[in-house]
C-alpha positions in Angstrom: -3.5 38.4 3.2 -3.1 35.0 1.7 -6.1 35.4 0.1 -5.2 38.7 -1.8 -1.7 36.8 -3.0 -4.0 34.4 -4.5 -6.1 36.8 -6.4 -3.1 38.9 -8.0 -1.7 35.5 -8.8 -4.7 34.0 -10.5 -5.2 37.5 -12.0 -1.0 37.4 -13.2 -1.8 33.9 -14.6 -4.7 35.1 -16.5 -2.9 38.2 -17.9 -0.3 35.7 -19.1 -2.6 33.4 -20.8 -4.3 36.3 -22.4 -0.9 37.9 -23.7 0.0 34.5 -25.3 -3.4 34.3 -27.0 -3.3 37.9 -28.5 0.3 37.0 -30.1 -1.9 34.6 -32.2 -3.1 37.9 -34.3 -0.2 40.0 -34.9 1.4 40.0 -38.4 -1.5 37.7 -40.1 0.1 38.5 -43.4 4.0 37.0 -42.1 5.5 33.6 -43.2 4.9 30.5 -41.4 8.1 30.9 -39.4 11.0 30.2 -40.7 13.6 28.0 -39.5 11.3 26.4 -37.5 11.4 22.6 -36.6 8.2 21.8 -39.2 9.6 23.9 -42.1 8.9 20.8 -44.4 5.1 20.9 -43.5 3.5 21.8 -47.6 0.7 23.6 -45.3 2.3 27.1 -45.9 3.0 26.5 -49.7 -0.3 25.1 -50.2 -3.2 24.2 -48.1 -4.4 27.9 -47.3 -5.3 28.3 -50.5 -6.9 25.2 -51.5 -9.0 24.9 -48.6 -10.1 28.4 -49.4 -9.9 28.7 -53.5 -14.0 27.9 -53.6 -14.4 30.7 -51.6 -12.0 33.2 -53.4 -13.2 32.2 -56.7 -16.6 32.9 -55.4 -16.0 36.6 -54.4 -13.4 37.4 -57.3 -15.0 35.7 -59.9 -18.4 34.7 -59.3 -18.1 31.3 -59.5 -16.7 28.8 -56.8 -16.3 25.5 -58.9 -13.3 25.1 -61.3 -14.4 22.3 -63.8 -11.4 19.6 -64.0 -9.1 21.5 -61.4 -9.2 20.8 -57.9 -12.3 21.5 -55.7 -12.0 20.0 -52.0 -15.1 22.0 -51.5 -17.3 19.4 -52.9 -15.7 16.9 -50.0 -15.0 19.0 -47.3 -17.5 22.0 -47.8 -17.4 23.7 -44.0 -14.0 25.6 -44.2 -15.2 27.3 -47.6 -18.3 28.2 -46.1 -16.9 29.8 -43.2 -14.3 31.5 -45.3 -16.6 32.8 -47.8 -18.1 34.7 -44.9 -15.2 35.8 -43.6 -14.3 37.4 -47.2 -17.5 39.3 -47.3 -16.7 40.8 -44.1 -12.8 41.4 -44.3 -12.3 41.1 -48.1 -10.3 38.1 -49.9 -6.3 38.1 -48.0 -4.2 36.0 -46.2 -5.4 38.4 -43.3 -8.7 37.8 -43.4 -8.8 33.7 -43.8 -5.7 33.4 -40.7 -7.8 35.7 -38.7 -10.8 32.9 -39.5 -7.9 30.3 -38.0 -7.3 32.3 -35.0 -10.9 32.6 -34.1 -11.2 29.3 -34.0 -7.9 29.3 -31.7 -9.7 31.6 -29.4 -12.8 28.9 -29.0 -10.5 26.9 -29.0 -8.6 27.8 -25.6 -12.3 28.2 -24.2 -13.3 24.8 -25.0 -9.9 23.5 -23.5 -10.7 24.9 -20.2 -14.2 23.6 -20.4 -13.7 20.3 -20.8 -10.8 20.1 -17.9 -13.3 21.4 -15.7 -15.8 18.8 -16.6 -14.3 16.7 -14.3 -11.0 18.6 -12.5 -10.8 22.1 -10.6 -10.1 25.5 -12.2 -6.6 25.6 -11.4 -6.1 22.0 -13.6 -8.4 24.0 -16.3 -6.0 27.1 -16.5 -3.0 24.7 -16.6 -4.6 23.3 -19.9 -5.1 26.5 -21.4 -1.4 27.8 -20.4 0.0 24.9 -22.2 -2.0 25.4 -25.4 -1.6 29.0 -25.6 2.2 29.2 -24.8 3.0 26.2 -27.4 5.4 27.4 -30.7 4.1 24.6 -32.2 0.5 25.1 -32.2 1.5 29.2 -32.5 2.4 28.4 -36.3 -0.2 25.7 -37.4 -2.8 28.1 -35.5 -2.3 30.8 -37.2 -2.4 28.8 -41.0 -5.5 29.0 -42.7 -6.0 25.3 -42.8 -8.3 22.8 -41.5 -7.3 21.6 -38.4 -8.0 24.4 -35.9 -11.6 24.1 -37.4 -11.7 20.7 -36.6 -10.4 20.8 -33.5 -13.1 23.3 -32.0 -15.6 21.0 -33.2 -14.3 17.9 -31.8 -13.8 20.0 -28.4 -17.2 21.4 -28.5 -18.8 17.4 -29.3 -16.4 16.3 -26.5 -17.7 18.8 -23.8 -21.9 17.8 -24.9 -20.6 14.0 -24.5 -19.1 14.1 -21.0 -21.6 16.2 -19.8 -24.1 14.5 -21.2 -26.0 13.2 -18.1 -26.8 16.8 -16.9 -29.1 17.3 -20.2 -32.8 17.0 -19.0 -33.3 14.9 -22.6 -30.0 13.2 -22.7 -30.6 12.2 -26.3 -31.1 15.4 -27.5 -27.9 16.2 -26.7 -26.7 13.0 -28.1 -28.5 14.4 -31.2 -26.1 17.3 -31.0 -23.3 15.9 -30.8 -24.0 14.0 -34.0 -24.4 17.1 -35.7 -20.8 18.0 -34.7 -19.4 14.9 -35.8 -21.2 15.5 -38.6 -19.6 18.9 -39.1 -16.4 17.4 -38.2 -17.0 15.1 -41.0 -17.9 17.8 -43.6 -14.3 20.0 -42.3 -11.9 17.1 -42.4 -12.1 13.7 -43.4 -9.7 12.3 -40.6 -12.6 13.3 -38.0 -13.7 9.7 -38.6 -11.1 8.2 -36.7 -12.1 10.5 -33.3 -15.4 8.8 -33.5 -14.5 6.7 -30.6 -13.5 9.6 -28.4 -16.7 10.6 -28.9 -18.3 7.6 -28.2 -16.1 6.4 -25.4 -16.8 10.3 -23.5 -20.8 9.8 -24.1 -21.1 6.7 -23.0 -18.7 7.0 -19.5 -20.3 10.2 -19.2 -24.0 7.9 -18.7 -22.5 5.0 -17.0 -20.3 7.3 -14.4 -23.8 9.6 -13.4 -25.6 6.3 -13.3 -23.9 3.6 -11.2 -25.4 0.0 -11.2 -28.5 -0.2 -9.1 -29.6 2.9 -9.9 -32.5 4.4 -12.0 -31.1 7.2 -14.6 -33.1 10.8 -14.9 -36.9 10.3 -16.4 -36.8 6.8 -15.3 -35.5 5.5 -18.4 -33.4 2.3 -18.0 -29.8 3.3 -18.5 -29.4 0.3 -21.4 -32.8 2.1 -23.1 -31.2 5.3 -22.9 -27.8 4.5 -24.0 -29.3 2.7 -27.0 -31.5 5.8 -27.5 -28.8 8.1 -27.5 -26.3 6.1 -29.4 -29.6 5.9 -32.4 -29.9 9.8 -31.9 -26.6 10.2 -32.3 -25.9 7.8 -35.4 -29.2 8.9 -36.9 -28.5 12.8 -37.0 -24.9 12.3 -38.5 -26.3 10.0 -41.2 -29.0 12.1 -41.9 -27.1 15.2 -42.2 -24.1 13.7 -43.7 -26.4 11.5 -46.3 -28.4 15.2 -46.9 -24.9 16.5 -48.3 -23.9 13.1 -50.5 -27.2 13.8 -52.0 -27.2 17.4 -52.9 -23.5 17.0 -54.6 -24.6 13.6 -56.3 -27.7 15.6 -57.7 -25.6 18.6 -59.1 -23.0 15.4 -60.8 -20.4 16.3 -58.5 -19.7 12.8 -57.0 -16.5 12.6 -59.0 -14.7 15.4 -57.0 -16.0 14.2 -54.2 -14.6 10.8 -54.9 -11.3 12.2 -56.0 -10.1 13.7 -52.9 -10.0 10.0 -51.3 -7.5 9.0 -54.5 -5.3 11.9 -54.0 -5.3 10.7 -50.1 -4.0 7.4 -50.9 -0.5 7.1 -50.1 2.2 4.4 -51.4 2.2 2.1 -48.4 5.7 0.3 -47.3 6.6 -3.4 -49.0 6.4 -6.0 -46.8 3.4 -7.3 -44.0 5.2 -5.3 -41.4 4.4 -2.0 -42.5 2.0 -1.1 -41.1 4.9 -0.9 -37.7 6.9 0.8 -39.3 4.4 3.5 -40.3 3.4 3.4 -36.6 6.3 3.9 -35.3 6.8 6.9 -37.1 3.4 8.4 -36.6 3.8 7.9 -33.0 7.1 9.2 -32.4 6.5 12.2 -34.9 4.5 13.3 -31.7 7.7 14.7 -30.5 7.2 17.6 -33.1 4.6 19.2 -31.0 7.0 19.2 -27.9 10.0 17.4 -26.4 9.3 17.9 -23.0 5.2 18.0 -22.6 4.4 14.9 -24.6 6.6 12.6 -23.3 5.5 13.8 -20.0 1.5 13.1 -21.2 2.4 9.4 -20.9 4.2 9.5 -17.6 0.7 11.5 -16.5 -1.5 8.6 -17.9 0.9 5.7 -16.1 1.3 7.5 -13.4 -2.3 8.2 -12.5 -3.7 4.8 -13.4 -1.0 3.5 -11.5 -2.2 5.1 -8.2 -5.9 4.8 -9.6 -6.4 3.7 -6.1 -5.5 6.6 -4.5 -7.9 8.9 -5.9 -11.5 9.7 -6.3 -12.5 7.7 -9.4 -10.8 5.7 -11.6 -8.6 8.0 -13.9 -9.1 5.6 -17.0 -13.3 5.4 -16.4 -13.3 9.4 -16.9 -14.9 10.7 -19.9 -12.8 13.4 -20.4 -9.4 11.8 -19.7 -10.9 9.1 -21.6 -11.9 11.1 -24.5 -8.8 12.7 -24.2 -6.9 9.4 -24.9 -9.2 8.6 -27.6 -8.4 11.5 -29.6 -5.3 11.4 -29.3 -4.9 7.8 -30.2 -7.6 7.9 -33.4 -5.5 11.0 -34.6 -1.8 8.8 -34.5 -3.9 5.8 -35.8 -5.4 8.0 -39.3 -1.5 8.8 -39.6 -0.6 5.5 -39.8 -3.4 4.2 -41.9 -2.5 6.9 -44.3 1.2 6.4 -44.1 1.6 10.2 -44.2 2.4 11.7 -40.9 2.5 15.7 -41.6 3.8 18.1 -38.6 0.3 19.7 -39.0 -1.9 16.7 -38.2 -0.5 16.9 -34.8 -2.2 19.8 -34.1 -5.2 17.5 -32.8 -2.5 15.2 -30.7 -1.1 18.1 -29.3 -4.8 20.0 -27.2 -5.8 16.1 -26.3 -1.9 15.1 -24.8 -2.5 18.9 -22.7 -5.7 18.1 -21.7 -4.6 14.3 -20.4 -1.5 16.7 -18.1 -4.1 18.8 -16.8 -6.0 15.8 -15.6 -3.4 13.8 -14.8 -1.9 16.2 -12.6 -5.0 17.1 -11.0 -6.4 13.3 -10.3 -2.9 12.5 -8.1 -3.1 16.1 -6.3 -6.5 15.4 -5.6 -6.1 11.9 -4.6 -7.4 10.8 -1.5 -6.4 7.9 0.8 -5.9 4.7 -0.4 -4.7 0.7 0.9 -2.2 1.0 -2.0 -1.2 4.5 -2.8 -0.8 6.5 0.1 -1.8 10.5 -0.3 1.3 12.4 0.1 3.5 10.4 -2.3 0.3 10.8 -5.0 0.5 14.4 -4.4 3.9 14.8 -5.1 3.9 13.0 -7.9 1.2 15.3 -9.1 2.8 18.8 -8.5 5.8 17.1 -9.9 4.1 16.8 -13.0 2.7 20.1 -12.7 5.9 21.5 -12.3 7.7 19.9 -15.3 4.4 21.0 -17.2 5.1 24.3 -16.3 9.0 24.4 -17.1 7.8 23.3 -20.5 5.1 25.8 -21.2 7.6 28.4 -20.3 10.3 27.2 -22.6 7.7 27.1 -25.3 6.6 30.5 -24.5 10.3 32.2 -25.2 10.2 30.7 -28.3 6.4 31.2 -28.8 7.4 35.1 -28.0 10.6 35.1 -30.5 8.2 33.8 -33.4 6.0 36.7 -32.7 8.2 39.6 -32.9 10.5 38.7 -35.6 8.0 38.4 -38.5 8.8 37.4 -42.3 7.3 38.1 -45.2 9.3 36.4 -47.7 5.9 34.7 -49.5 3.8 37.3 -49.5 6.2 39.4 -50.7 7.0 36.8 -53.4 3.8 36.7 -54.5 3.3 40.4 -54.7 6.1 40.5 -57.2 5.3 37.9 -58.6 1.6 38.9 -59.8 3.2 42.2 -60.4 5.2 40.9 -62.8 2.2 39.2 -64.6 0.8 42.6 -65.0 3.7 44.5 -66.3 4.2 41.5 -68.5 1.2 40.6 -70.6 1.4 37.3 -72.0 -2.3 35.6 -73.1 -4.4 35.0 -70.7 -3.4 36.1 -67.4 -4.0 32.4 -65.5 -1.0 30.9 -63.7 -0.7 26.9 -63.3 1.2 26.5 -60.1 1.1 24.2 -57.3 1.0 26.8 -55.2 -1.8 29.0 -57.5 -4.4 28.7 -55.4 -2.2 30.4 -52.3 -1.0 32.4 -54.7 -4.6 33.6 -55.8 -5.4 34.0 -52.2 -2.4 36.3 -51.6 -2.9 38.8 -54.7 -6.3 37.7 -56.3 -4.2 36.4 -59.2 -6.2 33.9 -61.6 -4.9 30.4 -61.0 -5.3 26.6 -61.6 -3.3 23.7 -59.8 -0.9 21.6 -62.0 -0.6 18.8 -59.1 -4.3 18.0 -58.6 -7.5 18.2 -60.4 -10.2 15.4 -61.8 -9.1 16.2 -65.5 -5.2 15.6 -66.4 -2.9 18.8 -66.8 -3.2 18.4 -70.8 -6.8 18.4 -70.6 -7.1 21.7 -68.4 -4.1 23.4 -70.3 -6.7 22.8 -73.6 -9.5 24.2 -71.8 -8.1 27.3 -69.7 -5.4 28.0 -72.1 -3.2 29.5 -69.5 -0.3 32.4 -70.3 2.0 31.8 -67.1 3.3 28.8 -65.1 5.8 28.6 -62.0 7.4 26.2 -59.8 9.4 25.6 -56.7 13.3 25.6 -57.9 13.1 22.7 -60.7 11.2 21.7 -63.2 9.1 18.0 -63.0 9.7 15.9 -65.9 6.3 14.7 -65.8 4.9 18.6 -65.6 7.4 19.8 -68.3 5.6 16.8 -70.4 2.3 17.9 -69.9 3.1 21.7 -70.8 5.4 20.8 -73.6 2.0 18.8 -75.6 0.7 22.4 -76.0 3.3 24.7 -74.9 7.2 26.4 -75.1 8.6 27.3 -71.9 10.5 31.1 -71.5 11.8 30.9 -67.8 11.6 34.7 -67.3 11.8 35.5 -63.3 12.7 33.9 -59.5 11.6 35.1 -56.6 13.1 33.8 -53.1 10.8 32.6 -50.3 10.7 30.7 -47.4 13.3 28.6 -46.0 12.7 24.9 -47.8 16.1 24.3 -49.5 14.2 22.4 -52.0 11.6 25.1 -52.0 13.0 28.5 -51.8 12.5 29.8 -54.8 9.8 29.9 -57.1 10.4 30.4 -60.7 7.9 32.0 -63.4 7.5 30.9 -67.0 5.7 32.6 -70.1 3.9 29.9 -71.6 3.9 30.3 -75.3 1.7 28.5 -77.6 3.2 26.5 -80.2 3.2 27.5 -83.7 -0.6 27.3 -85.4 -2.2 26.2 -82.0 -0.1 23.0 -82.9 -0.9 20.2 -80.2 2.0 17.4 -79.4 1.4 13.9 -78.3 3.3 13.1 -75.4 3.3 9.6 -77.5 5.0 10.9 -80.7 8.2 10.0 -80.5 9.9 12.9 -78.8 11.1 13.2 -75.6 8.6 15.7 -73.8 10.5 15.1 -70.5 13.6 17.8 -71.9 13.7 21.3 -73.1 13.0 21.4 -76.6 13.1 24.0 -79.3 12.0 27.0 -78.3 12.1 26.5 -74.8 14.3 28.7 -72.8 14.8 26.9 -69.3 17.5 27.7 -66.9 16.5 25.4 -64.0 17.4 21.7 -63.2 14.6 19.5 -64.7 14.3 16.3 -61.7 
């Protein structure tokens, strides 16, 4: 009877996980949920289009590279290449791009389970997977076609190999696999460099824990020598793969586009020598975006398990999976501190590894053996308390996740379709839109677009090269952008379309661009104030 109850309980648990995971596949055209705590993240306006623009252009227009525009595929080619494959199968659409992200999410569920199972029982793996599947934060950001889901997949895959490195007959080949995965991580998102310590620690502890002092590793290779071989294999593979990519883009003259990605990701730092402390505090407590219960619980689990380490079967701090997860979360927060630019989506990496730490911490306490400092029973009670709070947090999260899934809205897609329909119904020069959300609109509607904010050429040079017919801005006009547009065009405000929930960016305003008489070109420094409306303009929105 007891075995039967256990069987049905596990079956119900797995069914719940599958149901929560399946919610991620519904309504892929829908908005990022309006009214969420993460409404300010710009990914829902721009990033899906930016990261996929090379794949979109290749399929729709026969070229992946747009000279002078924003071409992130030069520095980060992995996601665009995978998006190109997805579009080859399913066509160019938001659904196809987001479906690819959801596939990565499913892979992340499996890899999270495997990482926890490297040193903990089956139920602990299911706890971690439940926390991931139920979390509304991850529901929102795992359904966006952004870089984080893929980065997490490759990181989890590399960690899974690292923690099991001593189980391979040829550990150096496993280390080379980790090096290859790390190179792919770097070509997916530059943030990956801050995750390198997690892989190094997991690999080091994976080798150390398998070969206690005085014992000889497999194949009769001294432990120090084996460690050096693995380190060289990993570093050499990473250097070879990443170096080959740099050599390739240098050969084709694309290094300026590569360097530009670092230029635009260099954010202004606060005044004073203490800015890292202020930046760290903001980046650290920003993790609460993930969950107000579970993120603090991860800290409690760490402290509790470390305090009770003598009651455990082994030191939790030296567990490869736990240490790797800890370093990965810390590295992500350090990245945001260094950038001084924490955005909600960046915490998707933190979320996964906090959930891994909760599961491993609870498992360590619950399965603790008697020790001379911490008796077994109190340790188990503490572990079950951690598991109970995790279950409560997951239950509350699941309610919100289900609510988001069953109440889809389509304000952005409707706006993009309406804008493209207006452009087609009112021809005006070249059918080309300039907008910070242009690539996002292009992904949704196939309307050709340029980015007004980013690019290796300044906007006036791009206007001269491509001669667009349309411009779209959110809510108001930026004086600097208006100045650039005024060098060649007069602006006529012709339509506006509501979308999203950001009070500062909830109306997309469309303008016709009318070339100046005779194709004249104004100089920015010719004495006219090009940041203000000029004769020939029709502008009703604020300029600020």
